[in-house]
C-alpha positions as CSV (number, residue, x, y, z in Angstrom):
1,X,0.1,0.0,0.0
2,X,2.3,2.6,-1.1
3,X,0.3,4.9,-3.3
4,X,-1.7,7.4,-1.2
5,X,-4.1,10.2,-2.3
6,X,-4.9,12.9,0.3
7,X,-8.3,14.8,-0.1
8,X,-8.6,18.2,1.4
9,X,-4.7,18.4,1.7
10,X,-4.7,22.2,2.4
11,X,-7.0,21.8,5.7
12,X,-5.5,22.5,9.1
13,X,-5.6,18.9,10.1
14,X,-4.0,17.5,7.0
15,X,-1.2,20.1,6.9
16,X,2.3,18.5,7.1
17,X,0.9,14.9,6.4
18,X,2.1,14.9,2.7
19,X,5.8,15.5,3.6
20,X,5.7,12.8,6.5
21,X,4.3,10.3,4.2
22,X,6.8,11.2,1.5
23,X,9.6,10.9,4.0
24,X,8.5,7.5,4.7
25,X,8.8,6.8,0.8
26,X,5.3,6.5,-0.1
27,X,4.1,7.7,-3.3
28,X,1.7,10.7,-2.3
29,X,-0.7,12.9,-4.5
30,X,-3.0,15.5,-2.9
31,X,-6.3,17.0,-4.1
32,X,-7.7,20.3,-3.5
33,X,-10.5,22.6,-4.8
34,X,-10.1,24.6,-8.0
35,X,-10.3,24.2,-11.7
36,X,-9.4,20.8,-12.9
37,X,-5.6,20.7,-13.3
38,X,-2.4,18.9,-12.2
39,X,0.9,20.2,-11.1
40,X,3.2,17.3,-10.4
41,X,1.6,15.5,-7.5
42,X,-0.8,18.3,-6.8
43,X,-4.2,17.9,-8.4
44,X,-7.3,20.3,-8.5
45,X,-10.9,20.0,-9.2
46,X,-14.4,20.0,-8.0
47,X,-14.9,17.6,-5.1
48,X,-18.4,16.6,-6.1
49,X,-17.2,15.4,-9.6
50,X,-14.0,13.7,-8.4
51,X,-15.1,10.3,-9.8
52,X,-14.8,12.0,-13.2
53,X,-11.5,13.9,-12.7
54,X,-9.2,13.0,-15.5
55,X,-6.1,14.6,-13.8
56,X,-5.9,11.8,-11.0
57,X,-4.0,8.5,-11.5
58,X,-5.9,5.5,-12.6
59,X,-5.4,3.7,-9.3
60,X,-4.4,4.5,-5.6
61,X,-3.8,1.9,-2.6
62,X,-5.0,4.5,0.0
63,X,-7.4,7.5,0.1
64,X,-7.5,9.8,3.0
65,X,-10.5,12.0,3.1
66,X,-10.2,15.2,5.2
67,X,-12.5,17.2,2.9
68,X,-15.9,18.8,4.0
69,X,-17.6,21.4,2.0
70,X,-18.3,23.5,4.9
71,X,-19.9,26.4,3.0
72,X,-22.3,24.2,1.0
73,X,-25.3,22.0,1.9
74,X,-25.9,18.7,3.4
75,X,-26.8,17.4,0.0
76,X,-23.6,18.8,-1.6
77,X,-21.7,16.9,1.2
78,X,-23.5,13.5,0.7
79,X,-23.2,13.9,-3.2
80,X,-19.3,14.6,-2.8
81,X,-19.1,11.3,-0.8
82,X,-21.1,9.4,-3.4
83,X,-18.7,10.6,-6.0
84,X,-15.9,9.7,-3.8
85,X,-17.1,6.1,-3.3
86,X,-17.5,5.8,-7.1
87,X,-13.9,7.0,-7.4
88,X,-12.6,4.4,-5.0
89,X,-14.4,1.6,-6.8
90,X,-13.1,2.6,-10.2
91,X,-9.6,3.5,-9.1
92,X,-8.8,0.1,-7.2
93,X,-8.6,1.7,-4.0
94,X,-8.0,-0.8,-1.2
95,X,-8.6,1.4,1.8
96,X,-10.6,4.7,2.3
97,X,-9.8,6.5,5.6
98,X,-12.7,9.1,6.2
99,X,-12.4,11.8,8.5
100,X,-15.7,12.1,10.7
101,X,-15.9,13.9,14.1
102,X,-17.0,13.1,17.8
103,X,-19.8,15.5,16.9
104,X,-21.8,12.7,15.4
105,X,-22.5,11.5,18.9
106,X,-25.4,12.6,21.0
107,X,-24.5,15.0,23.4
108,X,-26.5,13.2,26.2
109,X,-24.5,9.8,26.0
110,X,-23.1,8.7,29.2
111,X,-20.2,6.7,27.6
112,X,-18.9,7.0,24.0
113,X,-16.7,4.3,22.9
114,X,-15.9,3.1,19.0
115,X,-18.8,1.0,18.8
116,X,-21.5,3.5,20.1
117,X,-24.0,4.2,17.3
118,X,-24.3,7.8,16.1
119,X,-27.1,10.2,16.0
120,X,-29.3,10.2,13.0
121,X,-30.4,13.0,11.0
122,X,-33.9,12.5,12.1
123,X,-33.1,12.8,15.6
124,X,-30.5,15.4,15.9
125,X,-30.8,19.4,16.2
126,X,-27.4,20.1,14.8
127,X,-26.9,22.1,11.9
128,X,-23.9,23.0,9.7
129,X,-20.8,21.0,10.2
130,X,-22.4,18.7,12.9
131,X,-25.1,17.9,10.7
132,X,-22.9,17.3,7.5
133,X,-20.8,14.8,9.6
134,X,-23.7,12.8,10.8
135,X,-25.3,12.8,7.3
136,X,-22.3,11.4,5.8
137,X,-21.5,8.9,8.5
138,X,-25.2,8.0,8.2
139,X,-24.8,7.2,4.5
140,X,-21.5,5.4,4.7
141,X,-23.0,3.1,7.5
142,X,-25.8,2.2,5.1
143,X,-23.7,1.2,2.2
144,X,-20.5,0.0,3.9
145,X,-21.4,-3.8,3.9
146,X,-21.4,-3.6,0.0
147,X,-18.2,-2.0,-0.6
148,X,-15.3,-3.7,-2.2
149,X,-12.7,-1.8,-0.1
150,X,-12.0,-1.1,3.4
151,X,-13.7,1.8,5.0
152,X,-12.4,3.4,8.3
153,X,-13.8,6.2,10.0
154,X,-11.7,8.4,12.1
155,X,-13.4,10.4,14.8
156,X,-11.0,13.0,16.2
157,X,-11.2,15.5,19.3
158,X,-10.7,19.1,18.6
159,X,-7.4,19.3,16.8
160,X,-4.7,21.7,18.1
161,X,-1.1,22.5,16.8
162,X,1.3,25.5,16.4
163,X,-0.5,28.4,18.1
164,X,-4.1,27.4,17.5
165,X,-6.4,28.5,20.2
166,X,-8.3,25.9,22.3
167,X,-12.0,26.7,21.3
168,X,-13.4,26.5,24.9
169,X,-10.9,28.7,26.9
170,X,-11.1,32.4,26.8
171,X,-8.3,34.2,28.2
172,X,-9.0,37.7,30.2
173,X,-6.6,39.9,31.8
174,X,-4.7,39.6,35.1
175,X,-4.3,35.7,34.6
176,X,-8.1,35.1,34.6
177,X,-9.7,32.7,32.0
178,X,-13.2,31.2,31.7
179,X,-14.2,28.0,29.9
180,X,-17.5,27.5,27.9
181,X,-19.0,25.0,30.4
182,X,-18.7,23.9,33.9
183,X,-16.3,22.0,35.9
184,X,-17.8,18.6,34.6
185,X,-17.9,19.7,30.8
186,X,-15.9,17.6,28.6
187,X,-14.4,18.3,24.9
188,X,-11.6,16.0,24.0
189,X,-8.4,17.6,22.4
190,X,-5.9,15.9,20.2
191,X,-2.5,17.2,18.8
192,X,-2.2,17.1,15.0
193,X,1.1,15.2,15.3
194,X,-0.6,12.4,17.1
195,X,-3.2,12.2,14.3
196,X,-0.5,11.9,11.8
197,X,1.3,9.0,13.6
198,X,-2.1,7.3,14.0
199,X,-3.1,7.6,10.2
200,X,0.5,6.1,9.4
201,X,-0.4,3.3,11.7
202,X,-3.9,2.6,10.0
203,X,-2.3,2.6,6.5
204,X,0.2,0.1,7.9
205,X,-2.4,-2.0,9.7
206,X,-4.6,-4.9,8.1
207,X,-8.1,-5.6,9.4
208,X,-8.7,-2.2,11.0
209,X,-11.4,-1.3,13.3
210,X,-14.2,0.2,11.6
211,X,-14.1,3.4,13.7
212,X,-11.1,4.9,15.5
213,X,-11.3,7.6,18.2
214,X,-8.4,10.1,18.0
215,X,-7.9,11.9,21.5
216,X,-6.3,10.9,24.9
217,X,-8.1,8.1,27.0
218,X,-8.0,10.2,30.1
219,X,-11.5,11.6,30.7
220,X,-10.2,15.1,31.0
221,X,-12.6,17.9,31.7
222,X,-12.3,21.4,30.4
223,X,-11.6,22.8,33.7
224,X,-8.9,20.3,34.1
225,X,-7.3,21.0,30.8
226,X,-7.5,24.8,31.3
227,X,-5.7,24.5,34.8
228,X,-2.9,22.3,33.1
229,X,-2.4,24.6,30.0
230,X,-3.5,28.0,31.1
231,X,-3.2,28.1,35.0
232,X,-4.3,30.9,37.0
233,X,-7.9,31.7,37.9
234,X,-10.6,29.6,36.0
235,X,-14.2,30.8,35.6
236,X,-17.0,28.5,34.7
237,X,-20.3,29.2,32.9
238,X,-23.3,28.1,35.2
239,X,-25.4,25.4,33.6
240,X,-28.6,26.5,34.8
241,X,-28.2,29.9,32.9
242,X,-26.4,28.7,29.7
243,X,-28.1,25.5,29.3
244,X,-31.2,25.5,31.3
245,X,-32.4,28.8,30.3
246,X,-31.9,28.0,26.4
247,X,-33.9,24.7,27.0
248,X,-36.7,26.5,28.4
249,X,-36.6,29.0,25.4
250,X,-36.4,26.2,22.9
251,X,-39.4,24.2,24.4
252,X,-41.2,27.6,24.2
253,X,-40.3,27.8,20.5
254,X,-38.6,31.2,21.2
255,X,-35.2,29.8,20.4
256,X,-34.4,27.4,17.4
257,X,-33.3,23.9,18.1
258,X,-30.2,24.2,16.2
259,X,-29.2,27.2,18.5
260,X,-30.2,25.3,21.6
261,X,-27.9,22.5,20.3
262,X,-24.8,25.0,20.6
263,X,-25.5,25.5,24.3
264,X,-26.1,21.9,24.9
265,X,-22.8,21.1,23.5
266,X,-21.0,23.1,26.0
267,X,-21.9,20.9,28.8
268,X,-21.2,17.3,27.6
269,X,-20.3,14.9,30.3
270,X,-20.0,11.8,28.4
271,X,-17.1,9.5,29.2
272,X,-14.9,9.6,25.9
273,X,-12.9,6.4,25.3
274,X,-10.2,5.8,22.9
275,X,-8.8,2.4,24.7
276,X,-9.7,0.3,21.5
277,X,-8.0,2.5,19.2
278,X,-4.8,2.9,21.3
279,X,-4.9,-1.0,21.8
280,X,-5.4,-1.8,18.2
281,X,-2.8,0.8,16.9
282,X,-0.4,0.4,19.7
283,X,-0.4,4.2,20.2
284,X,-0.8,6.6,23.1
285,X,-2.5,10.0,22.4
286,X,-1.0,12.8,24.7
């Protein structure tokens, strides 16, 4: 499995992976949005028409899909995945690694491991990115058994690298910071470097798990993470005010369900597990 195609290669999460794979003697091509064209190993085109892109090679061993059409619709994103599946069938792909998200899980779950079912489109309040991820995963789960290649879903926590800010910590003057949530709230964090290491492990592994979780298996809360990385005085946001009040407004139809979902997402208390991932790939997320 030495020929790899990276889709969404210009994304933050993918940054640096091309060079890392090349240093390991893989033949690597990448694909990004633009007019159909090819410049060496860098290929451009319309994601939703990738199955018809003549600039791509006739075959690839592994495809890694980071791409999501954030500014388009759920239908556009599902159509892209349908075209990608057709591409993989006709280009002799042996392994498709698709980047999903832990946002596909219901916020009220007590425990989340690699085998927990995702939310459905019919049951979710989420819109935008979360809805796109749920819709694509739902489609892939429906067709997976009929695919002639291995499909692996990767569900990372929030990805950090370089100086990218942690999304739930807001710094204030005088050594004070506040977190979006309370002391029990959780949002797993993963380092981009660890993601790349895990992807290489998946490429090299036969008979992968159908789903991998990319984040430390440590049950870290937002509050604990803030104390560790920022220090100083950490303030929290009362749940009754920032989840309870929006819930009432939503029930009274004074707030859209999709907006309430954003408040609900600040107070996730699920036990997120990546134990099976770490055991299968023999890796430890930091």
